[in-house]
Every structure is written in structure tokens, then in C-alpha cells.
FIZADREN-843259 format. One record per atom (N, C-alpha, C): residue number from 1; residue in three letters; y, x, z. Coordinates in steps of 0.1 Angstrom, whole numbers, always signed. Each point is the difference from the previous one (the first is absolute). Example, Ala and Ser with C-alpha at 12.3 -4.5 7.8 and 13.67 -1.06 7.14 Angstrom:
residues 2
<k=1, r=Ala, c2=-57, c1=+132, c3=+78> $
<k=1, r=Ala, c2=+12, c1=-9, c3=+0> $
<k=1, r=Ala, c2=+12, c1=+9, c3=+0> $
<k=2, r=Ser, c2=+11, c1=-4, c3=-7> $
<k=2, r=Ser, c2=+11, c1=+9, c3=+0> $
<k=2, r=Ser, c2=+11, c1=-8, c3=+8> $
This chain:
residues 60
<k=1, r=Met, c2=+1689, c1=-39, c3=+604> $
<k=1, r=Met, c2=+5, c1=-11, c3=+9> $
<k=1, r=Met, c2=+6, c1=-11, c3=-9> $
<k=2, r=Val, c2=+8, c1=+3, c3=-10> $
<k=2, r=Val, c2=+6, c1=-10, c3=-8> $
<k=2, r=Val, c2=-11, c1=-7, c3=-9> $
<k=3, r=Val, c2=-10, c1=+7, c3=-4> $
<k=3, r=Val, c2=-10, c1=-6, c3=-8> $
<k=3, r=Val, c2=-8, c1=-10, c3=+8> $
<k=4, r=Leu, c2=-2, c1=+3, c3=+13> $
<k=4, r=Leu, c2=-7, c1=-9, c3=+9> $
<k=4, r=Leu, c2=+8, c1=-13, c3=+2> $
<k=5, r=Gln, c2=+13, c1=+2, c3=+2> $
<k=5, r=Gln, c2=+8, c1=-12, c3=+2> $
<k=5, r=Gln, c2=+1, c1=-8, c3=-13> $
<k=6, r=Leu, c2=+0, c1=+6, c3=-11> $
<k=6, r=Leu, c2=+0, c1=-7, c3=-13> $
<k=6, r=Leu, c2=-14, c1=-8, c3=-2> $
<k=7, r=Leu, c2=-11, c1=+6, c3=+3> $
<k=7, r=Leu, c2=-13, c1=-6, c3=+0> $
<k=7, r=Leu, c2=-1, c1=-12, c3=+9> $
<k=8, r=Leu, c2=+6, c1=+2, c3=+12> $
<k=8, r=Leu, c2=-1, c1=-11, c3=+10> $
<k=8, r=Leu, c2=+9, c1=-12, c3=-4> $
<k=9, r=Ala, c2=+11, c1=+3, c3=-7> $
<k=9, r=Ala, c2=+9, c1=-10, c3=-4> $
<k=9, r=Ala, c2=-7, c1=-8, c3=-12> $
<k=10, r=Val, c2=-6, c1=+7, c3=-9> $
<k=10, r=Val, c2=-7, c1=-7, c3=-11> $
<k=10, r=Val, c2=-12, c1=-8, c3=+6> $
<k=11, r=Leu, c2=-7, c1=+5, c3=+10> $
<k=11, r=Leu, c2=-11, c1=-8, c3=+6> $
<k=11, r=Leu, c2=+5, c1=-12, c3=+7> $
<k=12, r=Ala, c2=+12, c1=+1, c3=+7> $
<k=12, r=Ala, c2=+5, c1=-11, c3=+7> $
<k=12, r=Ala, c2=+5, c1=-11, c3=-10> $
<k=13, r=Leu, c2=+6, c1=+4, c3=-11> $
<k=13, r=Leu, c2=+4, c1=-9, c3=-10> $
<k=13, r=Leu, c2=-11, c1=-7, c3=-7> $
<k=14, r=Ser, c2=-11, c1=+7, c3=-2> $
<k=14, r=Ser, c2=-12, c1=-6, c3=-7> $
<k=14, r=Ser, c2=-7, c1=-10, c3=+10> $
<k=15, r=Val, c2=+0, c1=+3, c3=+13> $
<k=15, r=Val, c2=-6, c1=-9, c3=+9> $
<k=15, r=Val, c2=+8, c1=-12, c3=+2> $
<k=16, r=Asp, c2=+14, c1=+2, c3=+0> $
<k=16, r=Asp, c2=+9, c1=-12, c3=+1> $
<k=16, r=Asp, c2=-2, c1=-9, c3=-13> $
<k=17, r=Gln, c2=-1, c1=+6, c3=-11> $
<k=17, r=Gln, c2=-1, c1=-7, c3=-13> $
<k=17, r=Gln, c2=-13, c1=-8, c3=+0> $
<k=18, r=Met, c2=-11, c1=+6, c3=+5> $
<k=18, r=Met, c2=-13, c1=-7, c3=+1> $
<k=18, r=Met, c2=+1, c1=-12, c3=+9> $
<k=19, r=Phe, c2=+6, c1=+2, c3=+12> $
<k=19, r=Phe, c2=+1, c1=-10, c3=+10> $
<k=19, r=Phe, c2=+8, c1=-12, c3=-5> $
<k=20, r=Ser, c2=+12, c1=+4, c3=-7> $
<k=20, r=Ser, c2=+9, c1=-11, c3=-4> $
<k=20, r=Ser, c2=-7, c1=-8, c3=-12> $
<k=21, r=Ser, c2=-8, c1=+7, c3=-8> $
<k=21, r=Ser, c2=-6, c1=-8, c3=-11> $
<k=21, r=Ser, c2=-12, c1=-8, c3=+5> $
<k=22, r=Arg, c2=-7, c1=+4, c3=+10> $
<k=22, r=Arg, c2=-11, c1=-7, c3=+5> $
<k=22, r=Arg, c2=+3, c1=-10, c3=+11> $
<k=23, r=Phe, c2=+9, c1=+3, c3=+9> $
<k=23, r=Phe, c2=+3, c1=-8, c3=+12> $
<k=23, r=Phe, c2=+14, c1=-6, c3=+0> $
<k=24, r=Gly, c2=+8, c1=+3, c3=-10> $
<k=24, r=Gly, c2=+14, c1=-5, c3=-1> $
<k=24, r=Gly, c2=+9, c1=+5, c3=+10> $
<k=25, r=Ala, c2=+10, c1=-7, c3=+3> $
<k=25, r=Ala, c2=+11, c1=+4, c3=+9> $
<k=25, r=Ala, c2=-5, c1=+2, c3=+15> $
<k=26, r=Leu, c2=-9, c1=-8, c3=+4> $
<k=26, r=Leu, c2=-6, c1=+2, c3=+13> $
<k=26, r=Leu, c2=-7, c1=+13, c3=+2> $
<k=27, r=Gly, c2=-6, c1=+5, c3=-11> $
<k=27, r=Gly, c2=-6, c1=+13, c3=+1> $
<k=27, r=Gly, c2=+10, c1=+11, c3=+1> $
<k=28, r=Val, c2=+11, c1=-1, c3=-6> $
<k=28, r=Val, c2=+11, c1=+10, c3=+2> $
<k=28, r=Val, c2=+6, c1=+0, c3=+14> $
<k=29, r=Val, c2=+1, c1=-12, c3=+5> $
<k=29, r=Val, c2=+5, c1=-2, c3=+14> $
<k=29, r=Val, c2=-10, c1=+7, c3=+10> $
<k=30, r=Cys, c2=-13, c1=-2, c3=-3> $
<k=30, r=Cys, c2=-11, c1=+6, c3=+8> $
<k=30, r=Cys, c2=+1, c1=+15, c3=+0> $
<k=31, r=Leu, c2=+1, c1=+6, c3=-12> $
<k=31, r=Leu, c2=+1, c1=+14, c3=-1> $
<k=31, r=Leu, c2=+13, c1=+5, c3=+7> $
<k=32, r=Phe, c2=+11, c1=-7, c3=-1> $
<k=32, r=Phe, c2=+12, c1=+4, c3=+7> $
<k=32, r=Phe, c2=-2, c1=+0, c3=+15> $
<k=33, r=Leu, c2=-6, c1=-10, c3=+5> $
<k=33, r=Leu, c2=-1, c1=-1, c3=+14> $
<k=33, r=Leu, c2=-10, c1=+10, c3=+5> $
<k=34, r=Leu, c2=-11, c1=+3, c3=-7> $
<k=34, r=Leu, c2=-9, c1=+10, c3=+4> $
<k=34, r=Leu, c2=+6, c1=+14, c3=+0> $
<k=35, r=Gly, c2=+8, c1=+3, c3=-11> $
<k=35, r=Gly, c2=+7, c1=+13, c3=-1> $
<k=35, r=Gly, c2=+10, c1=+2, c3=+11> $
<k=36, r=Ala, c2=+8, c1=-11, c3=+2> $
<k=36, r=Ala, c2=+11, c1=+1, c3=+11> $
<k=36, r=Ala, c2=-7, c1=+1, c3=+14> $
<k=37, r=Gly, c2=-11, c1=-7, c3=+2> $
<k=37, r=Gly, c2=-6, c1=+1, c3=+13> $
<k=37, r=Gly, c2=-6, c1=+14, c3=+3> $
<k=38, r=Ile, c2=-6, c1=+6, c3=-11> $
<k=38, r=Ile, c2=-6, c1=+13, c3=+2> $
<k=38, r=Ile, c2=+11, c1=+10, c3=+2> $
<k=39, r=Lys, c2=+11, c1=+0, c3=-8> $
<k=39, r=Lys, c2=+10, c1=+10, c3=+0> $
<k=39, r=Lys, c2=+8, c1=-1, c3=+13> $
<k=40, r=Ala, c2=+3, c1=-12, c3=+5> $
<k=40, r=Ala, c2=+8, c1=-2, c3=+12> $
<k=40, r=Ala, c2=-9, c1=-1, c3=+13> $
<k=41, r=Arg, c2=-13, c1=+0, c3=-2> $
<k=41, r=Arg, c2=-9, c1=-2, c3=+11> $
<k=41, r=Arg, c2=+3, c1=-13, c3=+8> $
<k=42, r=Asn, c2=+2, c1=-10, c3=-8> $
<k=42, r=Asn, c2=+3, c1=-13, c3=+5> $
<k=42, r=Asn, c2=-12, c1=-9, c3=-1> $
<k=43, r=Thr, c2=-6, c1=-4, c3=+11> $
<k=43, r=Thr, c2=-13, c1=-7, c3=+0> $
<k=43, r=Thr, c2=+2, c1=-14, c3=-5> $
<k=44, r=Ala, c2=+12, c1=-6, c3=+2> $
<k=44, r=Ala, c2=+2, c1=-14, c3=-5> $
<k=44, r=Ala, c2=+0, c1=+0, c3=-15> $
<k=45, r=Cys, c2=+7, c1=+9, c3=-7> $
<k=45, r=Cys, c2=+0, c1=+0, c3=-14> $
<k=45, r=Cys, c2=-14, c1=+3, c3=-6> $
<k=46, r=Leu, c2=-6, c1=+10, c3=+7> $
<k=46, r=Leu, c2=-13, c1=+4, c3=-5> $
<k=46, r=Leu, c2=-11, c1=-12, c3=+2> $
<k=47, r=Ser, c2=+1, c1=-7, c3=+11> $
<k=47, r=Ser, c2=-9, c1=-11, c3=+2> $
<k=47, r=Ser, c2=+3, c1=-12, c3=-10> $
<k=48, r=Thr, c2=+12, c1=-2, c3=-2> $
<k=48, r=Thr, c2=+4, c1=-11, c3=-10> $
<k=48, r=Thr, c2=-5, c1=+3, c3=-14> $
<k=49, r=Gly, c2=+3, c1=+13, c3=-4> $
<k=49, r=Gly, c2=-5, c1=+4, c3=-13> $
<k=49, r=Gly, c2=-15, c1=-1, c3=-1> $
<k=50, r=Ala, c2=-7, c1=+4, c3=+10> $
<k=50, r=Ala, c2=-15, c1=+0, c3=+0> $
<k=50, r=Ala, c2=-5, c1=-15, c3=-1> $
<k=51, r=Val, c2=+6, c1=-9, c3=+7> $
<k=51, r=Val, c2=-4, c1=-14, c3=+0> $
<k=51, r=Val, c2=+3, c1=-6, c3=-14> $
<k=52, r=Ile, c2=+11, c1=+3, c3=-6> $
<k=52, r=Ile, c2=+3, c1=-4, c3=-13> $
<k=52, r=Ile, c2=-10, c1=+5, c3=-10> $
<k=53, r=Phe, c2=-4, c1=+13, c3=+2> $
<k=53, r=Phe, c2=-9, c1=+7, c3=-9> $
<k=53, r=Phe, c2=-14, c1=-7, c3=+1> $
<k=54, r=Val, c2=-4, c1=-3, c3=+12> $
<k=54, r=Val, c2=-13, c1=-7, c3=+2> $
<k=54, r=Val, c2=+0, c1=-14, c3=-6> $
<k=55, r=Leu, c2=+11, c1=-7, c3=+1> $
<k=55, r=Leu, c2=+2, c1=-13, c3=-6> $
<k=55, r=Leu, c2=-1, c1=+0, c3=-15> $
<k=56, r=Leu, c2=+6, c1=+10, c3=-6> $
<k=56, r=Leu, c2=+0, c1=+2, c3=-14> $
<k=56, r=Leu, c2=-14, c1=+3, c3=-5> $
<k=57, r=Met, c2=-8, c1=+8, c3=+8> $
<k=57, r=Met, c2=-13, c1=+4, c3=-4> $
<k=57, r=Met, c2=-10, c1=-12, c3=+1> $
<k=58, r=Val, c2=+2, c1=-8, c3=+10> $
<k=58, r=Val, c2=-8, c1=-12, c3=+2> $
<k=58, r=Val, c2=+2, c1=-10, c3=-12> $
<k=59, r=Gln, c2=+13, c1=-1, c3=-4> $
<k=59, r=Gln, c2=+4, c1=-9, c3=-10> $
<k=59, r=Gln, c2=-6, c1=+4, c3=-14> $
<k=60, r=Ala, c2=-1, c1=+13, c3=-2> $
<k=60, r=Ala, c2=-4, c1=+5, c3=-13> $
<k=60, r=Ala, c2=-15, c1=-1, c3=-1> $
């Protein structure tokens, strides 16, 4: 169980690092909103994060 949590933490940090290097601060905000929306089951945060993600993808 501890190994799985460690692997997930490393994966989350690497994804965050990739997003912040490619998409900047808005990418980090997007990941935060998506994560908070999924964890809290809040559709407003999830939708906002998804819209920001789509806008970042269109821009790239």
C-alpha cells in the first residue's frame, strides 16, 4: 500500500512538472481544478478545469 502511494505521488509530481513546463501557471491551475473537482465531486470545478484544459490544448 505504501509503495502504491509513493508511486502515485511520484507520478503526480512528474505530471505537474510536465504541465508547468509546457503550459505555465495556467496548466497548474487547470490540474488543481480538475483534481479538486474529481475529489470533491464538484461539477463546477471539474467543468472549469476541463474548459481551461481545452483552451490550453487549442493554443498549443
